N, C-alpha and C positions, 0 to 999 in steps of 0.2 A: 505493499501500500503505499503510495506515495505519500511524504511526510504531511498533514493537514489539508492535503487537496482535495480528501472526497468526505471530508468534515460532516456536510450537509447528510448524506448519502450515510453514512456511518450512525449519526443519532435516529435517522429517520427509520431507519433497520431494528434497533435498540430501543426504541420510544416506547414499546409497550409494556417490557421489563424495567425500564430504567427507574422509577420511582421504587420498586420494590428492591432493587438490588441495592440503591443508595444505604435505603435503611438498613438492609440486610448487613451488606459490606462494613456498614459503619456501625453497626450494633444500637443503632438509631441514634447518636450522637450528632448525626449529621442536621437533626431537627434542632440542638441546642445550639449549634452553632448557628444556624441563620438565625433563633432567635436572640444572640448575644451580639452578632454582628450588627440587628436592625436596630439594637439598643445605644449604637452611637450613634445614629440620625437626629437632627432634630426635624419637630414637625414642618412640612412645608406644602403649598402648593401643588406642584407639579414634579414628578421623579421618572425618570427613565432608567428602565430594567434592560441590561444589555445580554444578551444571550442568557435570555428568558427562559428558556428551555419549556418546564412543564410548570412553571410559575409559582414553585414553592415559594423562592423569596418574595416575590410581589407580593402572593398570598399573606406571608409572615408581615409584610410592610403596612398590608391594610390592616392587619387585626391589631396590629399595634399603634394604629391611627398616626403613623410617620410621613402620608400624603394623600391628599385629597383626590388625586389624579393621578395614574399610574398608567406608563405606556410600556410595555414590554415588546422587543423585537428580537428576532433569532430566524437564523439561516433553516431549521428544521422545520418544516410545516407539520410532522407526522407530531413532534416534541410538544408545537403550540396547540395541535388539536386535545392533547390531552390536557392540559394547561386552561385550554377554555370550558374543556367539561368539569375540571375542576373548581376554576372561578363561578360557572353556573351554577353548580351544587352549593357552593359556600354564598351564593345572591352576591355576589360582587362585582358583577357585568358594568354596574352603572359606575364603579372605578376604576377597573383594571381594562384595559383594550391591548390585544396582542398584533403584533403587526409582523410579517415578511419583512426581513432588512440585512442589511450585512454590516457588522460591525466597522469594517474598515470604509464605509461609506453610508455613513448613519442618514437616512431620509427626512432628516430635520437641519430647521433654519440654526445659523449661531444664537449662543445664547437663551435657548429654547427651554432648559429646563433648571429648576431650583436643585436638583442632586440626580447624580448618574450612580447606579448600581449596578453590581456586576458579582455572581455567585459561580465562579469555580469555571467560567468561562477564558479569562483573559489568555489563560497560557495554550489555548486553541487558536489564539489569533496567527496567520498567519505572517502579519507583521506587527509584532508589539507595539513600535513607537508609533507608527499610523493608527491602529484602534486605539493607544490612549490620547493619542491627540484628537481623535475623532469624541471622544468622551469629554477631553477640555473642551474642546470648539461650540456642543451642544448645551455646557455648563454656562448659567448665569455668571456675571463676574458674584464673588462670594459663595458661592454653589459649593454642595457637597458633594464628593466622591466616598463612596464608601467600595471596596473589593475585598472578597473573601474567596481566598485561593489556599489549596492546599500547599505542603511547605514541608522540609526535613527536620526532624528534631536533632538538637544539637548535643543531646546525651549520649555518648556513644554504645551505651549498653541500649536505651530507646531505639536508637537509630536501628541497630543493628536488627532487631525483632521487628521493627517497621518495614524494613528493607526486605526481611525474608518474608513476611506477610504480603507485601506488596508485590513482591515479585515470583513469588512461587506459588501461594496460594489462592489470592485475590482473581488472578488470570483465568484458574482453573474455575472457579464458582462462577466467575464471571462469562465464560464461554458456555458452562453446563445450565444455568438459568435463561441466559439470553440468545443461547446459541448460533453466537457469532464470536466465530476463530479470531478476529481480530482486534473488537474491539477494546475490550479491557485489558489487552496488551498493551496497544496503544495508549490506555490510560494512564499507567506505570509509566510507560517511557515519556511521555509527557511532562508527568510532574517530576522525574527524576533530571528531566532535562531542563526545568524552567527556572528562574530565578525567582530568588525568596528574599525577607528579610529587608538587610539594609540595602542588600544591591536593589530590591525592587523599589525602596522609597528613593534612590539616588535615582534611578529613572525617573518616577512620579516629577522628582524634581526638574531633570533634564527636560521633561515635558512641557514645564512651566505652571505645574499643581503647587502650591503653597503650603507650608508645613506639614509634610507628608510623614504620618508616624502609623507604626505596625505594631501590632497586638498578638503573640502567637497563642492557641488553643490546645489544649489537650497535648501536652508534652511538646508541640510546635509541628502537631502534625498538620495542621491547619493554620492560617496567619490571616488576620482584619488589615486591612491598609485604610486610612484615611487621609483625606486632602482639602484642601481648597483651592476654588479658583481665584 
């Protein structure tokens, strides 16, 4: 599989099992990670959720009353179809709208949103600088950025255990449940090859974001990044 070239079709293919596998493989800790990250946001009028997927982050943002209107964009229509059903079931259709869109060319005007969020999507950008630059562009001056992304534990013992789970166990479970031979192998590779921590905050600063900060969760398995425009 060409690296990141077939992201849309990859996620379309695993859409039906994506939520179930996320909860299973993280032992449901992913729900806690989203709740914790959303608490970092101040309440605002408009928010863009980039790489919205099945809309778990958008739904949590609405649940915590952090944005009046939420727009989610994604390149995977199958993932968003599942997201729309969840939004409808929770009677949030009047607050959350999902649209097809490429993170590298967001279909919005400059300074359009009070906040921009992205959960577990930035590592899939084929051009990280361009994707982050688009997020900066559509943010209003002073607007909030929230990014939740996988990272690697610094503790050597935890890192070794995590690496064993991530490279040997997770891909096998992912293949068994999703029936996809490559999706969860790609997931592991994308996490191992992605920047995190201070390197990520430096990248945000290079793009133009102000006061970028990071906060590791659960031994550093995942990290919350915040910044302002």
